[in-house]
Each structure stands twice: as structure tokens, then as C-alpha cells.
N, C-alpha and C positions, 0 to 999 in steps of 0.2 A: 180529433181523429186518433184512432188507436195507434199505439206504438208498434213500430215494425219489429218483428222478431228476426233474430239473427243468430247464427251459430258461432259467431266470432267470440273468442275468449280473451278478455282483457288481462294482461299480465299483472301479477301482484307485485307490490313493492318488496324488494329484496335488499337486505343490507349485508355487506361483506366487511369482515373484520380482518385486517391484515396484522399479523403478529410478526414481529421482527426481533430477533435476539442479536444483540451486538456485543461482542467480546473485545476487550482491550486490556492492556497491562494494568492500567489504572483501576478498571472495574475488578479485575482479578485480585489486585492487591487489597482493595476495600473489602471484598468478600472474604478473603483469607483473614484479614484483620478482625472482621466481625466474629468468625468462628473461633479464632484464638481468644478473643475476649470472653466468649461463652465458656470455652474450655477452662480459662483461668478462673472464672467465677465458680465453676463446679469443683475445680481442684482446691480452691481456697475454702469453699464450704466443707469439702471432705477433710481437709487438713484441720479445720476448726473443730469439727465433730470428733475426729480422731484424737486431736490434742486434748479435748475435754474428757474423752473417754479414758485416755492414758492417765490424765491427771487424777481422775476419780479412782482408777485402778491402783495407781501408785499410792494415793492417800490411804485406800483401804488396806493395801499390802503392808505399809509401814505402821499403820495404827491398829490393825486387827490381825493379819496373818503373821507378821514378824514381831508382833508385840508380845514380849514374855508374860505380860499380865494375863493374857488370854490363853496361855498354854494349858493343855489338858492335864489336870492334876487329880481329879476325882471322877469316878464313875459310880453313880448311884443306881443300884439295881433293885428293882422291887422284890420283896420277899417271895421266894418260890422254892420248891423242893427238888428242882431238876438241875439248875445251873447256878454257878457263882460268877463273880466278875471276870475271873481269868477265862472261864469258858466262853463268856459273851465276847470278850476281846478277840479270842481265837475264831469263833464262829463268824462274827461280823467283820473281821479283819480291820479292827479299829487301830489306826496308827497312834502310838504313844508319843509323848513329848512333841506334840504338834498343836497348833492353835485349834481351838474348838470351831473356829469359823472356817478352817481348812478341811474339816471332816464333813462329808456329805451325809446328812441325816437320812435322806431318802434311801441311799444305798445301804446304810446300816439296817434300816427297817426292812428293806427288801431281803437282805441276807438272813436276817432273823426269822422272818415269816416263811422263808423257804424251808426251814427245818420242820420236819414232821412233828417234833415234840412240842412246838410252840404254836398256839392258836392265834395269838395276837401280839403285836409289838408296837410300842410308841416311843420315839426318841426325841428329846428336847434338850435345848441348851440352857444352862443356868450360869449367868455371869458371876465371877470372872472366868473360872476354869473348870466347870463341871458339866458333865453330860449325864442326863437322867434317862434311864431305860426302864420302861414298864412293860413287862412281859406276862403273858398268861400261858401256863404250860398244861399239858394233858396230865390227868391223874390216872394212874394204872388201875386196871380192874382185873386183868388176868394175863398170864403168859401165853405165848403162841409157840407151838413146837411143830416143825415140819422138816422131815429128813431131806426132802427134795431141795430145799433152800438152805439146809444146814442151820436151821433155827432150833436152838435148844432152850427148853424152859428152865428158868432159874439159873441161867448162865451169865456171867459178867461179860464175857467176850462175844457170845453168840445169842444173847438173849433179846427177844422182842416182846413188847407189851401191846395191849390194846386198852383203850379207855372204855367207858360204858357205852359209847356209840359204836364200838367195834372198829375204831380207827387204829391202824397199825403204826408203830414207831419203835425205834431202837431204845433199849433201856438206858437212860442216863445214869451215870455213875452215882449221883447223889440219891437216886430213887431206888437203888438196888436193895439196900438193907430193909426198907419198908415194904418193897414189893416181893421179897423172896418167899413170903408166906402165902402169896396169892395162888389160886389154882392154875393149872396148866390145861390149855385146850389144844388137843392134837388135831392137826389138819392133814387130811389124806393127800397122797401124791397127786391124785387126779384133780385136786382143787388148788394145787400149789401156784398156778398161774394167777390166781386171784389175790395173792399176797403182795400188795404194793405199798411200801411205806408212805404214810401220809394220806392214805385213802381208806375208806371203810371196806372191810372184807365182806363182799357180797356172796357168801357161800352158804349153802344149806346147813352144813355142819356148824358154822359159826353162829348162825341165827338160832339154831336149836340149843347150842351150848350156852349162849347168852341167856336164853330163856330159862334154862335149868339153873344157872348160877343166880339169876335174879330172883327166882322163886325160892331158892335155898337160903339166900342171904338173910332174910328176916326171921328165920325159923329157930335161931338160938339167941341167947342173951349176950354172947361173946361178940366182940368186934372182929375177931379173927375168923376167916372162912373155914368151914368144916369140910368143904369139898376139896380133895387133893387134885384130881384131874378128871377131864372129860375127853373121851376119844371115840371115834367111830368103831363099831363092832361088826355089825351086819348091815346089809341094805335096809333092814327093817328095825334095827336096834342100835343103841348107843350104850357104852360102858362108862360107868362113873365109879371112881374110887374115893372113899371118904378118908379123913385124916386118921382114923383108928383102924384102917385096913379093910373096910368092907367093900366088896366088889358088887356093885348093883347094876343090873341091866334095865335100861329104860327103853320104851318104845319111841317112836317119832312124834307122837301126839299125846295129849292128856297128861302133860308133865306135872300139872298142879296136883292131880289126884295121885299120880305115882310118887311124887315127892312126899306127900302127906302119908302115904302108906309106908314108905321107907322110914320116915321119922317115927311113926307109931311103932313099927317093928323094932327099931333100935331102942325105943323107950321100953317096950314090953320085954325085950331080951335083957336089958339092963336090970329091970326089976326082978327078973327070974334068975339073975346071976349067970346068964348065958352070953356068948359072944358069937355074933353073926360073921361068917366068913364070906358068904355070897348070897345074893337074893335076886330073884327074877321078878320084876315089878310089872311086867306086861300083862299077865293074866289078871282078870278082875277079881277073882276069888282064889283061895288056896294057893297063896304065893309060894313057889318053890324056894326053900331056904336051906342052906348048908351051914351048920354050926361049926365053930372052931373049938377044938379040945382045949381043956384048961392048961395043959402042959405046953401047947404051941404058942409061940410068940406072935405078936401082931404083925401081919405081913405088910406093914406100912411101907409104901413106896418112897424111899428116900433117894432123890436124884443126886448124882455126883457133885453138882455145883450147888445143891440146895442147902438148907440150914443144917447145922450139926445135929440138932434134935428138934422134933416137933411134938409138942405136948398134945395129948388127946383133949379135945374140947368137950367140956361137960355140957350135956343137954339139960335144959330146964326140967 
């Protein structure tokens, strides 16, 4: 017979858990004692690690930092034409009469690399008391002159140089005698904000001047430059002075052709026994030339801080 349906719901089995927390002085004491034991273990471990660290530090201090055997006695500086050992000690703030292990080599390298004159620097220790410093310095290519920044070409106190990449840096004392014969690039006041030591000068005048000097460099057999200075003249022209006093006006483009025309004009005038005072190289033909009389002296621009005398460079 079929099972009878019903709406009665049978209750499910339910379990109840009773949690009780009992506190007593004895339980409190054991709990406190357990935490004290844990704290004692951590303190012991900390003291053990700290004692080992102090022992290592004391050993290093006695055997390396305070050991006169490792006291700085020699600084080996790689050959360069910009700095000597005393300059490097001043720039890098190297403490003398101190252990070489107490000198931070990374900080010495950082201070040296921060100088615009230095392109790379590596510092190493050589036992027992030597620090070796290998530096690479920038090589001068031209002087920079800018009245807005009080930069004077061929000046010991206010002189700034650029390398072949156009990076600006102050003239080191040891480079002055070799750099005094280099040409001067004049930067206009409106481009003065682009003159930042340690950075490439991104100005139109600089790029055009570097192009002119690079083209002029291989045109003589002499190692000395025959260009005295390059400066802006007009929005459409630049003015160049040669070592023998020729004033040449260049355009903003076609510098290769204009430089060749100047060189040929100088050679032709020398063969004829003539002396060019000024020449305009912008026209493609019939270059305007002003000759200098035989009685007049060469108007070579000698700057106050420049060389006592500049010899005329013979052309091939």
C-alpha cells in the first residue's frame, strides 16, 4: 500500500559546542612564563648575532682600519693632460693618512665622474697602501666665448673649452698651455642659456662653427689650427678670422665649398705677393676681396690672455 504523504518536517540532528574559558592565577602564571621564555630566546638570538657582528667589526677595525700597514701612502693616477694627483685628492675629497679600507671607492668615483672634464673614472685598491685611479679626460678642440656668462676665450680664470663633441667644460690648468692656440667660438647672448658645463651645446652657432673648424682642420700640413675665431655676423652669415688676419664671411650652408674657395684665394694671393684683408665667400663667383697694403701690419686678433705671439701658419 502506498506511503502516506505528510507535511510534517523531521528535525535534523544539531550539535552544540560549549566553549568555556577559565582563568586562574596558576594559568596566568604559566602563560606569562611561556611568553617570557619566547622573549628570552629572541633576546638571546639577538645578542648572539649582535655579538658576532661586533666581533667581526672589531676584528676588521683592528686589522684593517687601524692597521698602519694599510695606511694610504701612494695614489697612482693614470697619465692624462688635465689633472695631477693633488687635483684628484681635492676633487674627490680623499682623506690622507687613512686606511685604504676606510675610503669609500664608490664615493670617490662619483665625485670624479661629476666633473665635466672627466668622462670616466675607475678607482681600485692595491695592497698594502695604494689607491689606483684611472681617469679619461676630455680633449680640447676650441674655446667658448660668451659675454652673457662672462666666458672669455684663452683665459686662465674665465676660460671654457669644448671637445670635438661640443661638450662644454672649464679649462683645467694643465691643459691651458696646449689649448691656448686653439680657435675661439663666440656664442651670441640669445643662445647663452644653452651653455651648461658637462653638456653638449645644442645651438645653431655651435653646430655651424664645429662644421667649419672640422672642414678647415685637414687643409694644412701643420698641426696648429689656422683659424683664429668664429663668430656670428648676420642672421644669414658668420665671420671667420684666420691666424694671419684675414676676415672671411661665410654663409650658413655650403661650408665645404666656401672653405675651399678661401684656401684657394689665400694660396693665389700668396703666389702673387698680395695680402688679403677681407673676403666674402657667400657669392658663388667673383668673390669680393679687399687687399691689405704692403705697409700695413697684419690685423691678427691677439686676445689679452692669449699667447704672446702667434706665428703665421704656412700653407702647403
